[in-house]
PAPA-489383 format. One record per residue (C-alpha): residue number from 1; residue in three letters; x, y, z. Coordinates in Angstrom, 2 decimals. Example, Ala and Ser with C-alpha at 12.3 -4.5 7.8 and 13.67 -1.06 7.14 Angstrom:
REM PAPA-489383
    n  res       xx       yy       zz
    1  Ala    12.30    -4.50     7.80
    2  Ser    13.67    -1.06     7.14
//
This chain:
REM PAPA-489383
    n  res       xx       yy       zz
    1  Met   -60.20   -23.11   -93.09
    2  Asn   -61.29   -21.40   -96.83
    3  Thr   -61.59   -22.01  -100.67
    4  Val   -58.61   -20.09  -101.81
    5  Pro   -60.88   -17.17  -103.35
    6  Val   -59.98   -16.68  -107.91
    7  Ser   -59.76   -13.55  -109.57
    8  Ala   -62.58   -14.28  -112.20
    9  Ser   -60.90   -11.85  -114.59
   10  Thr   -56.92   -13.34  -114.53
   11  Gly   -57.50   -16.94  -113.46
   12  Tyr   -54.62   -16.33  -110.63
   13  Thr   -55.62   -17.45  -107.18
   14  Met   -55.09   -15.49  -103.93
   15  Pro   -53.20   -14.58  -101.90
   16  Ala   -50.24   -16.25  -103.42
   17  Gln   -51.24   -15.10  -106.69
   18  Leu   -50.78   -18.88  -108.67
   19  Leu   -52.05   -19.81  -111.77
   20  Asn   -53.54   -22.72  -113.11
   21  Val   -51.94   -24.60  -109.85
   22  Asn   -52.79   -26.01  -106.58
   23  Tyr   -49.15   -26.85  -105.12
   24  Leu   -46.46   -25.05  -104.17
   25  Leu   -43.68   -25.52  -106.60
   26  Asn   -41.01   -22.61  -107.98
   27  Ser   -41.44   -22.44  -111.35
   28  Val   -37.80   -20.79  -111.84
   29  Ser   -34.66   -21.94  -110.27
   30  Gln   -33.28   -21.09  -106.92
   31  Gln   -30.72   -19.56  -108.80
   32  Val   -32.84   -17.71  -111.16
   33  Gln   -34.75   -16.08  -108.36
   34  Ser   -32.55   -15.34  -105.66
   35  Gly   -28.71   -16.13  -106.60
   36  Ala   -26.76   -17.84  -103.85
   37  Ser   -29.57   -17.01  -100.95
   38  Ser   -30.88   -19.81   -99.37
   39  Leu   -33.44   -17.67   -97.11
   40  Gly   -36.72   -18.64   -97.86
   41  Thr   -36.08   -22.17   -98.04
   42  Glu   -35.64   -25.86   -96.06
   43  Leu   -31.52   -24.87   -96.64
   44  Ala   -32.13   -21.74   -94.27
   45  Pro   -30.23   -21.38   -91.38
   46  Val   -31.66   -22.44   -88.38
   47  Tyr   -29.82   -19.99   -85.56
   48  Gln   -28.16   -21.24   -82.55
   49  Gln   -28.51   -18.97   -79.01
   50  Phe   -24.89   -17.05   -79.72
   51  Leu   -22.08   -18.00   -82.10
   52  Asn   -19.53   -20.51   -80.30
   53  Thr   -16.64   -20.74   -82.53
   54  Ser   -12.79   -22.20   -81.36
   55  Asp   -12.15   -18.76   -80.44
   56  Thr   -15.66   -17.63   -78.45
   57  Pro   -14.77   -16.54   -74.82
   58  Leu   -17.20   -17.64   -72.68
   59  Pro   -16.94   -16.28   -69.20
   60  Gln   -19.71   -17.49   -67.04
   61  Gly   -21.22   -19.76   -70.22
   62  Phe   -21.85   -17.05   -72.41
   63  Pro   -19.90   -14.70   -74.85
   64  Trp   -21.18   -11.53   -72.74
   65  Gly   -20.41   -13.37   -69.31
   66  Thr   -22.78   -11.97   -66.42
   67  Lys   -24.18    -9.23   -68.66
   68  Thr   -28.21    -9.39   -69.06
   69  Val   -30.98    -7.58   -70.39
   70  Asn   -31.63    -5.78   -66.68
   71  Asn   -28.45    -5.04   -65.23
   72  Thr   -26.57    -3.63   -68.09
   73  Asn   -26.64    -0.77   -69.83
   74  Pro   -25.58    -1.22   -73.11
   75  Tyr   -24.78     2.09   -74.06
   76  Thr   -22.00     2.57   -71.31
   77  Asn   -20.96    -0.47   -70.87
   78  Pro   -21.58    -3.36   -73.62
   79  Pro   -19.24    -6.40   -73.40
   80  Asn   -15.69    -6.41   -74.92
   81  Thr   -15.28   -10.16   -76.25
   82  Gly   -11.94    -9.63   -78.48
   83  Val   -13.35   -11.61   -81.35
   84  Thr   -13.73   -10.48   -84.86
   85  Arg   -16.13   -11.86   -87.09
   86  Thr   -14.64   -11.39   -91.00
   87  Tyr   -16.76   -10.81   -93.72
   88  Asn   -16.11   -10.41   -97.93
   89  Phe   -18.70    -8.48   -99.75
   90  Ala   -18.35    -7.98  -103.45
   91  Ile   -21.31    -5.52  -105.04
   92  Ser   -22.44    -6.37  -108.66
   93  Asn   -24.84    -6.12  -111.60
   94  Val   -26.60    -8.94  -111.68
   95  Thr   -30.28   -10.27  -113.06
   96  Leu   -32.41   -12.30  -111.13
   97  Ser   -36.12   -12.87  -111.01
   98  Pro   -37.86   -12.58  -107.43
   99  Asp   -41.17   -12.56  -108.30
  100  Gly   -40.84   -14.28  -111.85
  101  Val   -40.27   -10.51  -113.35
  102  Ala   -36.39   -10.30  -114.49
  103  Lys   -34.69    -7.34  -113.17
  104  Pro   -31.13    -5.71  -113.36
  105  Met   -30.12    -5.94  -109.60
  106  Leu   -27.13    -4.63  -107.90
  107  Val   -26.52    -7.35  -104.99
  108  Val   -24.08    -8.63  -102.52
  109  Asn   -22.13   -11.78  -103.35
  110  Gly   -24.58   -12.84  -106.43
  111  Gln   -27.50   -13.38  -103.84
  112  Phe   -30.89   -11.58  -103.32
  113  Pro   -30.91   -10.73  -100.43
  114  Gly   -27.59   -10.39   -99.46
  115  Pro   -25.83   -12.76   -97.20
  116  Ala   -26.36   -12.49   -93.11
  117  Ile   -23.69   -11.19   -90.75
  118  Glu   -24.12   -13.01   -87.85
  119  Ala   -22.29   -12.08   -84.37
  120  Asn   -22.21   -12.05   -80.61
  121  Trp   -22.81    -8.83   -78.33
  122  Gly   -19.31    -7.46   -78.05
  123  Asp   -17.75    -9.03   -81.08
  124  Glu   -16.38    -7.04   -83.64
  125  Ile   -17.76    -7.13   -87.00
  126  Gln   -15.14    -6.45   -90.51
  127  Val   -16.27    -6.87   -93.64
  128  Thr   -14.47    -5.58   -96.75
  129  Val   -16.49    -4.49   -99.67
  130  Thr   -15.12    -4.69  -103.06
  131  Asn   -17.11    -2.62  -105.96
  132  Asn   -17.47    -4.20  -109.13
  133  Leu   -19.88    -2.09  -110.30
  134  Val   -18.63    -0.34  -113.40
  135  Thr   -19.85     3.36  -113.65
  136  Glu   -21.37     4.11  -109.93
  137  Gly   -19.56     4.29  -106.44
  138  Thr   -21.28     2.62  -103.64
  139  Ser   -20.84     1.71   -99.64
  140  Leu   -22.64     0.08   -96.92
  141  His   -24.14     1.19   -94.05
  142  Trp   -24.96    -0.86   -91.21
  143  His   -28.07     0.37   -89.68
  144  Gly   -28.74     0.99   -86.21
  145  Phe   -25.17     0.61   -85.16
  146  Leu   -24.22     2.80   -82.82
  147  Gln   -20.69     3.43   -84.07
  148  Gln   -19.35     4.48   -80.46
  149  Gly   -15.63     5.49   -81.12
  150  Thr   -15.95     4.68   -84.99
  151  Pro   -18.21     7.63   -86.32
  152  Tyr   -15.98     6.98   -89.92
  153  Glu   -17.37     3.56   -89.93
  154  Asp   -20.78     4.81   -90.23
  155  Gly   -20.54     4.02   -94.48
  156  Val   -22.57     7.10   -95.72
  157  Pro   -20.69     8.56   -98.77
  158  Gly   -20.60    12.83   -98.29
  159  Val   -20.52    12.44   -94.43
  160  Asn   -17.98    10.09   -93.49
  161  Gln   -15.91     8.87   -96.17
  162  Cys   -16.33     9.18  -100.22
  163  Pro   -17.81     6.44  -101.98
  164  Ile   -15.89     3.35  -102.75
  165  Ala   -14.68     3.82  -106.14
  166  Pro   -15.46     1.22  -109.08
  167  Gly   -12.79    -1.37  -108.52
  168  Lys   -11.59    -0.50  -105.34
  169  Ser   -12.05    -2.31  -102.00
  170  Phe   -12.87    -0.98   -98.59
  171  Thr   -12.83    -2.75   -94.53
  172  Tyr   -15.38    -1.37   -92.25
  173  Lys   -14.51    -2.64   -88.60
  174  Phe   -16.40    -1.41   -85.58
  175  Gln   -18.25    -3.19   -82.41
  176  Ala   -21.30    -4.62   -81.73
  177  Thr   -22.51    -2.36   -78.90
  178  Leu   -26.14    -3.53   -79.19
  179  Tyr   -27.93    -7.01   -79.82
  180  Gly   -30.62    -7.80   -81.63
  181  Ser   -31.86    -7.98   -85.50
  182  Ser   -30.81    -5.02   -88.11
  183  Trp   -29.58    -4.86   -91.48
  184  Tyr   -27.21    -3.19   -94.09
  185  His   -27.71    -1.77   -96.92
  186  Ser   -26.00     0.40   -99.74
  187  His   -26.50     4.42   -98.82
  188  Tyr   -25.11     5.73  -101.96
  189  Ser   -28.67     7.22  -104.09
  190  Ala   -31.04     4.37  -104.31
  191  Gln   -28.88     1.90  -105.06
  192  Tyr   -30.90    -0.34  -102.27
  193  Ser   -33.91    -0.68  -103.57
  194  Ala   -32.05    -2.78  -106.46
  195  Gly   -31.28    -5.50  -103.55
  196  Thr   -27.75    -4.35  -102.53
  197  Phe   -28.75    -5.20   -98.74
  198  Gly   -28.92    -8.13   -96.26
  199  Pro   -29.34    -8.90   -92.70
  200  Ile   -27.77    -8.74   -89.66
  201  Ile   -28.29   -10.87   -86.23
  202  Val   -25.88    -9.83   -83.49
  203  His   -26.66   -12.53   -79.99
  204  Gly   -27.83   -11.30   -76.85
  205  Pro   -28.62   -11.95   -73.73
  206  Asn   -32.92   -12.51   -73.14
  207  Asp   -34.77   -12.77   -70.84
  208  Val   -37.73   -14.22   -72.39
  209  Gly   -37.19   -17.91   -73.24
  210  Tyr   -37.74   -19.44   -76.96
  211  Asp   -36.53   -22.60   -78.36
  212  Val   -35.99   -21.98   -81.95
  213  Asp   -34.46   -18.95   -83.81
  214  Leu   -35.31   -19.19   -87.64
  215  Gly   -33.70   -15.38   -87.99
  216  Pro   -34.55   -12.66   -90.63
  217  Val   -37.85   -11.85   -92.36
  218  Leu   -36.80    -9.65   -94.74
  219  Leu   -40.11    -7.68   -95.62
  220  Thr   -39.72    -5.47   -99.11
  221  Asp   -41.94    -3.73  -101.61
  222  Trp   -40.91    -4.55  -104.45
  223  Tyr   -40.47    -2.25  -108.19
  224  His   -39.59    -3.99  -111.57
  225  Gly   -38.13    -0.91  -112.97
  226  Glu   -34.75    -0.14  -113.03
  227  Tyr   -33.20     2.00  -110.03
  228  Tyr   -31.93     4.45  -111.56
  229  Ser   -34.86     5.10  -113.99
  230  Leu   -36.93     5.05  -111.08
  231  Val   -35.00     7.59  -109.50
  232  Glu   -35.20     9.54  -112.93
  233  Glu   -38.72     9.66  -112.55
  234  Leu   -38.63    10.73  -109.34
  235  Met   -36.96    13.44  -110.11
  236  Ala   -38.52    14.68  -113.20
  237  Lys   -40.87    17.52  -113.21
  238  Asn   -44.07    17.56  -111.65
  239  Val   -45.46    20.98  -111.13
  240  Asn   -48.79    19.47  -109.23
  241  Glu   -47.65    17.04  -106.42
  242  Thr   -45.07    14.79  -105.19
  243  Val   -45.87    11.15  -106.62
  244  Pro   -42.84     8.91  -106.06
  245  Pro   -43.09     5.54  -108.34
  246  Phe   -45.44     2.94  -107.32
  247  Ser   -44.20    -0.36  -106.12
  248  Asp   -45.01    -3.67  -108.53
  249  Asn   -45.11    -6.31  -105.42
  250  Asn   -44.48    -7.18  -101.96
  251  Leu   -41.82    -9.76  -101.26
  252  Ile   -40.88   -11.96   -98.08
  253  Asn   -37.28   -12.94   -97.97
  254  Gly   -36.79   -12.22  -101.06
  255  Lys   -39.57   -13.94  -102.65
  256  Met   -43.04   -13.47  -104.09
  257  Asn   -45.12   -14.23  -106.97
  258  Tyr   -46.49   -12.12  -109.32
  259  Asn   -49.98   -11.91  -111.29
  260  Cys   -48.43   -12.06  -114.83
  261  Ser   -51.43   -10.42  -116.54
  262  Leu   -50.56    -6.84  -114.60
  263  Thr   -47.34    -6.40  -116.61
  264  Thr   -46.68    -6.81  -120.71
  265  Gly   -42.84    -7.79  -120.28
  266  Pro   -41.47   -11.15  -120.00
  267  Cys   -43.00   -12.54  -116.81
  268  Thr   -43.22   -16.27  -115.38
  269  Pro   -46.17   -17.43  -113.04
  270  Asn   -45.70   -19.26  -109.88
  271  Ala   -42.16   -18.34  -109.99
  272  Gly   -42.07   -19.83  -105.73
  273  Ile   -42.76   -18.22  -102.44
  274  Ser   -41.12   -18.78   -99.16
  275  Lys   -41.23   -21.00   -96.75
  276  Phe   -41.00   -21.33   -93.02
  277  Phe   -41.28   -25.07   -90.86
  278  Phe   -42.16   -24.79   -87.15
  279  Gln   -41.70   -27.67   -84.61
  280  Thr   -45.23   -28.33   -83.07
  281  Gly   -45.12   -27.27   -79.61
  282  Lys   -42.11   -25.08   -79.52
  283  Thr   -41.54   -21.11   -79.39
  284  His   -39.94   -19.31   -82.50
  285  Arg   -38.33   -16.27   -82.73
  286  Leu   -38.87   -14.38   -86.05
  287  Arg   -36.55   -11.24   -86.77
  288  Leu   -38.92    -9.14   -89.03
  289  Ile   -37.02    -6.24   -90.97
  290  Asn   -38.30    -3.46   -93.19
  291  Ala   -36.25    -3.18   -95.67
  292  Gly   -38.09    -1.82   -98.19
  293  Thr   -37.86     1.16  -100.47
  294  Gln   -41.66     2.85   -99.29
  295  Gly   -44.07     0.98   -97.77
  296  Thr   -45.09     0.49   -94.64
  297  Gln   -45.40    -3.29   -93.59
  298  Gln   -48.24    -4.80   -91.57
  299  Phe   -47.35    -8.65   -90.55
  300  Thr   -49.85   -11.45   -89.16
  301  Ile   -49.88   -14.99   -88.99
  302  Asp   -52.64   -16.78   -89.79
  303  Gly   -54.36   -18.50   -86.37
  304  His   -51.25   -17.39   -84.02
  305  Thr   -50.25   -15.00   -81.71
  306  Met   -47.74   -12.58   -82.20
  307  Thr   -45.69   -11.56   -79.17
  308  Val   -43.24    -8.41   -79.32
  309  Ile   -39.72    -8.90   -77.43
  310  Ala   -37.80    -6.24   -79.11
  311  Asn   -37.91    -2.90   -81.53
  312  Asp   -35.39    -2.04   -82.82
  313  Phe   -32.42    -3.32   -81.22
  314  Val   -33.92    -2.41   -77.81
  315  Pro   -35.61    -5.22   -75.71
  316  Val   -39.22    -4.53   -74.27
  317  Thr   -41.62    -6.00   -71.99
  318  Pro   -43.52    -8.82   -74.25
  319  Tyr   -46.87    -7.19   -75.48
  320  Ser   -49.28    -8.98   -78.05
  321  Pro   -50.57    -6.67   -80.87
  322  Gln   -52.79    -8.48   -83.45
  323  Val   -50.62    -6.71   -86.49
  324  Ile   -46.78    -5.81   -86.33
  325  Thr   -46.65    -2.43   -88.10
  326  Leu   -43.00    -1.54   -89.51
  327  Gly   -41.69     1.33   -91.25
  328  Val   -38.84     1.18   -93.62
  329  Gly   -36.01     0.66   -91.73
  330  Gln   -38.04    -0.50   -88.27
  331  Arg   -37.07    -3.82   -86.81
  332  Thr   -38.89    -6.03   -84.76
  333  Asp   -38.45    -9.31   -82.84
  334  Ile   -41.42   -11.54   -82.27
  335  Leu   -41.91   -15.06   -80.71
  336  Val   -44.64   -17.44   -82.30
  337  Lys   -45.43   -20.61   -80.21
  338  Ala   -46.72   -22.91   -82.69
  339  Thr   -50.32   -24.09   -81.33
  340  Gly   -51.33   -25.11   -85.05
  341  Gln   -52.26   -28.69   -86.16
  342  Ala   -48.94   -31.14   -86.77
  343  Asn   -50.10   -31.51   -90.64
  344  Gly   -51.37   -27.99   -90.61
  345  Ala   -49.92   -24.95   -93.27
  346  Tyr   -50.76   -21.59   -92.65
  347  Trp   -50.09   -18.54   -94.43
  348  Met   -47.81   -15.56   -92.92
  349  Arg   -48.66   -12.86   -94.54
  350  Ser   -47.33    -8.56   -95.20
  351  Ile   -49.54    -5.98   -96.50
  352  Ile   -48.83    -2.76   -97.56
  353  Gly   -51.95    -1.01   -97.00
  354  Arg   -53.43     1.18   -99.92
  355  Asp   -53.52     4.30   -97.79
  356  Pro   -51.29     6.80   -98.40
  357  Ser   -49.87     6.46   -95.39
  358  Cys   -48.77     2.83   -95.92
  359  Gly   -47.00     3.53   -99.18
  360  Asp   -47.64     3.74  -103.11
  361  Asn   -48.52     0.21  -104.70
  362  Gln   -50.15    -0.36  -108.18
  363  Gly   -49.61    -3.96  -108.01
  364  Val   -49.62    -6.87  -106.00
  365  Asn   -49.62    -5.14  -101.83
  366  Glu   -50.13    -8.40   -99.81
  367  Ala   -47.00   -10.40   -99.60
  368  Val   -47.37   -14.20   -98.35
  369  Ala   -45.61   -16.95   -97.00
  370  Ala   -45.99   -20.65   -96.38
  371  Ile   -45.91   -22.21   -93.06
  372  Tyr   -45.46   -26.00   -92.50
  373  Tyr   -45.75   -28.00   -89.40
  374  Pro   -43.55   -31.21   -89.58
  375  Ser   -46.27   -33.82   -90.54
  376  Ala   -47.19   -30.97   -93.53
  377  Asn   -47.22   -31.99   -97.52
  378  Lys   -44.38   -29.52   -97.91
  379  Thr   -45.88   -28.07  -101.30
  380  Ala   -49.64   -27.77   -99.87
  381  Val   -51.25   -24.62  -100.93
  382  Pro   -52.40   -22.90   -97.34
  383  Thr   -56.10   -22.79   -96.97
  384  Thr   -56.28   -20.76   -93.65
  385  Ser   -57.44   -17.08   -93.41
  386  Ser   -57.37   -14.44   -91.31
  387  Ser   -59.12   -13.48   -88.15
  388  Val   -57.13    -9.98   -87.72
  389  Thr   -58.87    -6.98   -89.17
  390  Val   -55.84    -4.93   -90.28
  391  Pro   -56.27    -1.41   -89.64
  392  Thr   -56.70     0.96   -92.95
  393  Phe   -54.25     3.60   -91.37
  394  Cys   -50.86     2.56   -91.02
  395  Gln   -48.80     3.83   -87.45
  396  Asn   -46.68     2.34   -84.59
  397  Asp   -47.76     0.74   -81.50
  398  Ala   -48.83     3.16   -79.09
  399  Leu   -46.33     4.92   -76.68
  400  Thr   -47.66     3.22   -73.91
  401  Ser   -47.46    -0.38   -75.04
  402  Thr   -43.25    -0.49   -76.21
  403  Val   -41.62    -0.25   -72.68
  404  Pro   -37.65    -0.74   -72.61
  405  Leu   -37.30    -3.60   -70.39
  406  Tyr   -33.61    -1.54   -69.34
  407  Pro   -35.09     1.89   -67.98
  408  Ile   -33.34     4.89   -68.91
  409  Ala   -34.99     8.33   -68.30
  410  Ala   -35.08    10.98   -70.43
  411  Gln   -33.55    14.32   -68.93
  412  Asp   -34.55    17.93   -69.55
  413  Pro   -32.95    18.82   -72.75
  414  Thr   -30.21    21.47   -73.03
  415  Asn   -31.46    22.17   -76.45
  416  Thr   -35.10    21.74   -78.33
  417  Thr   -35.21    22.25   -81.89
  418  Glu   -38.16    22.17   -84.41
  419  Leu   -37.89    20.65   -87.70
  420  Thr   -40.77    21.20   -90.49
  421  Ile   -41.03    18.85   -93.21
  422  Ser   -42.58    19.95   -96.01
  423  Ala   -43.00    19.54   -99.74
  424  Gln   -42.06    22.13  -102.14
  425  Ile   -41.59    22.74  -106.28
  426  Asn   -38.18    24.15  -106.54
  427  Gly   -37.27    26.35  -109.45
  428  Ser   -37.07    23.65  -112.01
  429  Ser   -40.17    22.44  -111.37
  430  Val   -39.28    19.60  -109.58
  431  Thr   -40.99    18.30  -106.20
  432  Leu   -38.54    17.94  -103.15
  433  Trp   -38.63    17.42   -99.34
  434  Tyr   -37.33    20.21   -97.30
  435  Val   -36.70    20.82   -93.54
  436  Asn   -37.28    23.97   -92.39
  437  Asn   -37.40    25.13   -96.10
  438  Ser   -34.31    24.03   -96.84
  439  Thr   -33.40    20.43   -99.06
  440  Phe   -30.60    18.56   -98.74
  441  Arg   -27.83    17.94  -101.30
  442  Asp   -24.44    15.94  -100.59
  443  Asp   -21.28    16.50  -102.04
  444  Tyr   -19.39    12.57  -102.52
  445  Asn   -16.00    14.25  -102.52
  446  Asp   -16.04    16.46   -99.35
  447  Pro   -17.26    14.02   -96.16
  448  Val   -18.65    16.38   -93.36
  449  Leu   -17.15    14.54   -90.93
  450  Leu   -13.53    15.19   -92.24
  451  Glu   -14.09    18.79   -92.47
  452  Ala   -15.46    18.90   -88.74
  453  Lys   -12.09    17.15   -87.80
  454  Leu    -9.68    19.70   -89.84
  455  Gly   -11.75    22.32   -87.62
  456  Asn   -14.06    23.51   -90.56
  457  Leu   -17.53    24.04   -89.35
  458  Thr   -19.33    26.11   -92.08
  459  Phe   -21.31    24.57   -94.89
  460  Ala   -22.85    25.26   -98.01
  461  Pro   -26.64    25.83   -97.09
  462  Glu   -27.88    22.65   -99.42
  463  Arg   -25.28    20.34   -96.67
  464  Asn   -28.45    20.71   -94.29
  465  Val   -25.77    21.01   -91.16
  466  Tyr   -26.70    21.42   -87.69
  467  Asn   -24.00    21.86   -85.31
  468  Phe   -25.60    21.13   -81.57
  469  Gly   -22.08    21.92   -80.20
  470  Glu   -21.20    20.98   -76.39
  471  Asn   -25.11    20.13   -75.59
  472  Lys   -25.85    17.69   -73.00
  473  Ser   -29.16    16.59   -74.68
  474  Val   -31.29    17.55   -77.79
  475  Arg   -34.92    17.89   -77.94
  476  Phe   -36.60    17.16   -81.83
  477  Val   -39.91    18.16   -82.53
  478  Val   -40.75    17.03   -85.89
  479  Tyr   -43.47    17.94   -87.50
  480  Asn   -45.08    16.74   -90.91
  481  Thr   -47.03    19.38   -93.00
  482  Phe   -47.84    17.07   -96.06
  483  Pro   -51.42    15.37   -95.81
  484  Phe   -50.55    11.82   -97.89
  485  Thr   -47.64    10.16   -96.49
  486  Ser   -45.97     9.05   -93.40
  487  His   -42.18     9.49   -92.81
  488  Pro   -40.09     6.99   -90.79
  489  Met   -37.46     8.70   -89.35
  490  His   -34.02     7.44   -88.86
  491  Met   -31.24     8.32   -86.72
  492  His   -27.79     7.31   -87.30
  493  Gly   -25.32     7.10   -83.76
  494  His   -27.92     6.98   -81.50
  495  Asn   -31.01     5.73   -80.11
  496  Phe   -33.22     8.02   -79.26
  497  Tyr   -36.25     8.30   -77.15
  498  Val   -39.85     8.82   -78.01
  499  Leu   -41.11    11.30   -76.57
  500  Ala   -44.71    11.99   -77.92
  501  Thr   -47.01    11.70   -81.03
  502  Gly   -49.47    13.63   -82.40
  503  Tyr   -51.45    16.31   -84.44
  504  Gly   -51.44    20.31   -84.10
  505  Thr   -48.74    21.86   -82.01
  506  Trp   -46.89    19.91   -79.04
  507  Asn   -48.32    20.69   -75.70
  508  Gly   -45.35    19.52   -74.10
  509  Gln   -46.54    16.33   -72.71
  510  Val   -44.56    13.19   -72.57
  511  Thr   -45.19     9.42   -72.32
  512  Asn   -43.43     7.29   -70.01
  513  Gly   -40.55     9.96   -69.32
  514  Asn   -39.01     7.70   -66.53
  515  Asn   -38.47     5.04   -69.14
  516  Pro   -39.56     5.73   -72.93
  517  Gln   -39.56     4.16   -75.76
  518  Arg   -36.28     4.15   -77.34
  519  Arg   -35.39     2.77   -80.93
  520  Asp   -32.97     4.27   -83.99
  521  Thr   -36.53     4.59   -86.14
  522  Gln   -40.35     5.82   -85.78
  523  Leu   -42.94     6.63   -87.86
  524  Leu   -43.92    10.40   -88.63
  525  Pro   -47.40    10.05   -90.13
  526  Pro   -49.24    12.27   -92.63
  527  Ala   -50.42    15.37   -91.79
  528  Gln   -54.22    15.90   -91.46
  529  Ile   -56.37    16.58   -94.42
  530  Asp   -57.23    19.94   -93.57
  531  Gly   -53.62    20.82   -92.70
  532  Thr   -53.26    20.18   -89.09
  533  Pro   -49.94    18.74   -88.54
  534  Ala   -48.49    15.30   -87.58
  535  Tyr   -45.61    15.32   -84.92
  536  Ile   -43.19    13.50   -83.11
  537  Val   -40.90    14.50   -80.71
  538  Val   -37.49    12.36   -80.06
  539  Gln   -34.56    12.98   -77.80
  540  Phe   -31.09    11.95   -77.91
  541  Asp   -28.10    12.35   -75.43
  542  Leu   -24.96    13.75   -77.02
  543  Asp   -22.72    11.02   -76.08
  544  Asn   -21.57     9.69   -79.20
  545  Pro   -19.21    12.68   -81.13
  546  Gly   -19.46    12.21   -84.60
  547  Val   -21.54    13.29   -87.57
  548  Trp   -24.70    11.56   -87.64
  549  Pro   -27.78    11.86   -90.34
  550  Phe   -31.44    12.18   -89.17
  551  His   -33.38    11.08   -92.10
  552  Cys   -36.81     9.68   -93.71
  553  His   -36.02     6.21   -94.59
  554  Ile   -38.43     6.18   -97.59
  555  Ala   -35.73     5.71  -100.04
  556  Trp   -37.49     8.04  -102.24
  557  His   -37.71    11.07   -99.70
  558  Ile   -34.19    11.00   -99.00
  559  Ser   -33.25    11.14  -102.44
  560  Ala   -35.38    14.22  -102.50
  561  Gly   -33.79    16.06   -99.94
  562  Leu   -35.63    14.88   -96.56
  563  Tyr   -32.24    14.53   -94.58
  564  Ile   -30.18    16.51   -91.96
  565  Asn   -26.61    16.09   -90.99
  566  Ile   -26.14    16.59   -87.11
  567  Ile   -23.00    17.49   -85.85
  568  Glu   -22.22    16.03   -82.58
  569  Arg   -19.72    17.51   -79.97
  570  Pro   -17.18    19.05   -82.35
  571  Ala   -14.20    20.04   -80.16
  572  Asp   -14.10    15.80   -79.56
  573  Ile   -14.43    14.98   -83.21
  574  Asn   -11.22    17.51   -83.57
  575  Glu    -9.78    14.84   -81.24
  576  Thr   -10.68    12.04   -82.40
  577  Asn    -7.91     9.92   -84.66
  578  Ile    -9.68     9.06   -87.85
  579  Pro    -7.79     6.54   -89.51
  580  Ser    -5.58     7.84   -92.86
  581  Val    -7.87     5.54   -95.21
  582  Met   -11.04     7.54   -94.78
  583  Ala    -8.85    10.04   -96.63
  584  Gln    -7.83     7.53   -99.07
  585  Thr   -11.38     6.63  -100.39
  586  Cys   -11.68    10.67  -101.32
  587  Arg    -8.44     9.98  -103.40
  588  Asp    -9.51     7.05  -104.99
  589  Trp   -12.95     8.75  -105.59
  590  Ser   -10.98    11.68  -107.24
  591  Thr    -9.39     9.61  -109.60
  592  Phe   -12.46     7.73  -110.51
  593  Thr   -14.42    10.77  -111.31
  594  Gly   -11.37    12.23  -112.71
  595  Ser   -12.48    10.69  -115.83
  596  His   -16.30     9.94  -115.15
  597  Ile   -18.57    12.42  -114.20
  598  Pro   -21.35    10.46  -111.57
  599  Asp   -25.04    10.87  -112.41
  600  Gln   -26.15    12.64  -109.26
  601  Ile   -29.20    13.10  -110.25
  602  Asp   -30.90    12.98  -106.50
  603  Ser   -29.63    14.30  -103.24
  604  Gly   -26.61    11.19  -103.71
  605  Leu   -28.13     9.70  -100.52
//
């Protein structure tokens, strides 16, 4: 045990940013800090092995029957339970104080983070989304869900649908063909950086036993500015370099204290941090989700060993890194055995490193939460320290470490495409991101999927459309030429194979070709300072007709154009029975924009 350090200049004690107190009690109410959310409190739910409602089928004792991690290919043979899990979401403007600094936010059902979606593998998920915003459209994207057979439900305005107009509602329906941990978020401009997101838990088989499922642990860099003002800052003239807005704090499950000496605005110290509750001797599942805007998170727990059992929606052979590194959009499920003292209190930590590979933060970069054992004082300030040296450079675990439990070999591709990412200054002196010298801009009124359905496959250059026709498998060699930032590259509609990562020109070698890592988001490192590019090599099978985005998941980077559209099997798109409600979103949006001009100052996504 160590003495808690104190900042002599401000009087705040680290790492919880406490001012003049030696206990953990919220100085603002739960309603003021988080709205209706119970995450981070003693009222947070503990999840069962699966949802067992009156309509849940239980063949062989499980909703998914005899299907297991090892005997079932989830991409070709998922279960179909016939059960629909129904949710109603309303997106509204509220003011909350997640870290003691009041901020105008856009949230789901009056809470931050938004309500959890819970389902079993094979269930249908149905979510009716009502837009209560007055001047903005919106949409929700279901991160990591493949949308096999339902490419129109992916929730990206200008791609699958038009935005949900103010005062209108839209109902999404899609099947949970994969299982594990994920999240949903707005895909309209940078709205989700203002709080429009929440966790998703899909229960499925697990070959690695555990006792307690503590649910989501959302890791979120945090900005005190209003999101649209931050987008304006991002898109302002900057003739020297691309400098996105700097985050002010870092949150765990929507909570953290703030050092009020760092702001001139209204600020309440000791607002409150998240708390978790371990049972002595039990093994706990934690579902880590980087739901942030830009920062790469480096996660540790003092005095405990973490075992990785899944990355994104892919169960993996268990391994135990000292630090869990998550780029924006990535998820990692871990098991932690409660080997601490029965009256112990321990720090959970998540750090945004100061290195450019990790993100841009000008304030508090370490988020903490308290873990309490059964006999601990539940307001005690943990005095533990970490024995782990967190790497300065942020990168995902080695590809040799992350081995999927269900093996699938990467076949020879029928198409190989190089994508070169660069930062360039446009004719208006604005720094934008480019893929193969083309920056993206969305057209909310003209979704690419709906055009492809009509047989229209020619698009304006700024739509960044790549039509791969009837290819069977496509390999991307993605180069980053910019030396001062990583890019968490995310693909919709697929888990891609991650074949290689490195620097220079890829030499054709792949890692674990017979069973490479699969996931939907992978960190592309920064280029080296001498200009040597970094690369990742990813490959995906064209087994899911639709239009699928491939983009950096840093909100500021996609706002500045780092995005492409993939058209997959257009002949099959033409035969897809797309519900007429998709076109209705465009009629509703057209009616709204006939009298209200949207302030689309960024790419739109």
